[in-house]
Residue, then its C-alpha position, 0 to 999 in steps of 0.5 A: x348667123x345673121x337673123x332675118x329682119x322679117x317675121x320668124x316663120x314660127x312665129x307666123x300662123x301660116x307656117x306649119x311649126x307656128x301649131x305645136x298643140x300635140x292633141x291635134x291629128x286625125x283621130x281627134x278631128x275625125x271623133x269630134x267631126x262625127x258627133x257634131x254630124x248627127x248632132x247638127x243634123x237633128x238641128x237641122x231637122x228640128x229647126x226646119x220643123x219649129x219653122x214649120x209650126x209657125x205656119x209661115x205660108x200665112x203671109x203677111x201675118x206669121x211669114x217672116x222670111x220673103x222670097x224663100x221661094x223652093x226653100x219652102x218646099x217641105x212646109x205643111x199645116x201643123x198638126x194639133x196632135x200630139x199636143x206636146x209635139x213643138x214642146x219636144x221639137x224646141x225643147x230638143x232643138x234648144x237643148x241640144x243646140x247648147x249642149x254641142x256648143x264646146x263640141x263645136x269649138x273644140x272641133x274649130x280649134x282642131x282644124x284651125x291650122x287648115x284656115x291659114x293652109x297655103x297655097x289656098x288652093x291646090x285643086x279644084x277639089x281642094x278648092x271646093x274644100x276650102x270654100x266650104x269650110x269657108x262656108x261652114x265656119x262662119x255659117x256654124x259660128x253665125x247660127x250657134x251665136x243668134x241661136x243663143x242670143x235668141x234664147x236669152x232674149x238678146x236681139x241685138x242682130x239687125x233684122x228678125x230672127x226668123x229669116x236670119x236663122x233660116x236663110x242662115x241655116x241653109x247656106x251652112x247645112x250645104x256647106x255642111x253637106x259638102x264638107x261631109x261628103x269629101x271628108x266622111x270617108x277620111x274620117x272613118x278610116x282615121x277611127x278605125x286606125x291605131x295609129x294616126x297618119x301624118x297630115x296637115x293637122x299632125x304638128x311637125x314641132x309638138x310641144x310637150x303633151x299635157x293631157x291626152x286626147x281622150x282627156x281632152x274628149x273627156x273635157x269637152x264632154x263635161x263642158x256639154x254635160x255641164x250645158x246640158x244640166x244647166x238648161x234641160x230644166x227649163x222644160x220641166x217644172x220640177x228640174x227647172x230650178x237647174x235651168x240656171x243658164x236659161x232666163x226661163x228656168x229658176x226665175x220665180x214666176x209667182x205663186x198659184x194657179x197663175x204661177x207659171x212661166x211667162x215670156x212677157x208682162x203686160x206692163x212690158x207689152x204696154x197693156x193698161x188696166x183701162x184696157x182690159x177693164x170688163x166694162x171697157x174691153x169687147x172681143x170683135x169676131x168677124x166672119x162671112x156672117x158679120x160682126x159680133x162683139x162679146x164682153x167678158x160676161x157673154x163669153x162667160x155665158x157661153x158653153x165653156x170648155x176645158x183643155x190640159x196643154x203647155x205653153x213651149x216657146x221657140x227660146x227653148x222653155x215649156x210649161x207642163x201642162x196647165x188646165x185652160x178653160x173658156x170658148x173653142x174657137x170652132x163655137x166663136x166661128x159658128x157665131x159668124x156664118x162657120x157652123x161646120x166644123x170640118x169647114x172652119x176657116x183660117x183665123x186671124x188673131x189682133x191683140x190689144x198690144x200695139x208692138x212687137x212679135x205678139x201683137x197679131x198671128x194666124x192659125x190655120x183651119x186645122x188649128x181651129x177646128x181642133x176642140x181643144x183649141x180655145x179662147x182661154x178665160x180662166x186657167x187652174x181653176x182661177x181667171x187669167x191674170x193680167x201678165x197671162x193674157x186677161x181677158x182673153x187669150x189663145x191657146x192651141x194644142x202643139x203650137x208655138x207659143x208665140x201663137x197662143x195670143x195674149x190680151x185677145x182683142x179681135x178674131x177675123x174668121x176667113x181671108x187673111 
């Protein structure tokens, strides 16, 4: 027989005979899909809540997402109770996201033949399904990859992480909803069937199996369990040594009362000893009643308050409750004309740091009014260390770490 001069159909991914793994089939795909259905829904909700916690309506300070329009319909003033709220929310978001990576990769592997199906569209419904699949796969890879880079503090992608991840999440979840609406009835039927129906995922010429489908699920589940075990510890001081894949995991933060995790050292932030010298540094407080300049000694002479609060960051790491001591933000607001705690305004916080995401932030009025919200001067019975924000830093219950500004130089109460 004369050989064809073109590529053999079995060597082309567009040929059904190219895909030979006997593991592929509607049952495996449906099981993985149901796991992702629950997991991704939780990721989406906790991600939107994390975005709300940054108070993105406080433009142009915290708001990193211009023209969000109707996508910001759910935004609200982030509460200060319970004080561990953001720690829980972001811990779930990041840890679950990492845990789902093997499931996502297995799901993509299970349906990869469909990406090469010809013709591209057999009907309007099929075209809609293919389009949702394209947006689903692209969106999933984008969200998970940028999320992992953010956790690892590796910002290789162009632009700010916040708008990229925010817009990407909405595109991905919209495609996810369409895909779920189209496929959920079929997935449920596949899970109930004892014998699989033939479809485009079942190979026409399967190879000899080397593992069962349930064995493959155990393999995927084991990968997820491994990622969970090596990342969840970054949210617990007693288990932090197990967080081998987290930058704020087993890394030694130092000893003593200031010996807990930080995101950026004073040296890396460009803070010079001369900037924080007690003789040179002054806190500038501005409000409708004028401007007040306070030395650290004058702040220490004011009534001091204590609060046990954690630090929790968007990257998913957090500390246990630390005992902070300093001046209440609402007492500082009273110095510049806001005597009633019930009517204190938002506050704009500026740092000695000259660049980067930590150099300025804004806090909502409800955060300023909370009696646990402090301009902290010490922690765990000692002065703040330079890396923890000496001479003064913000600490607010339930707020993302980025809003707990270090090396505070100026507070502006009122219109931002």
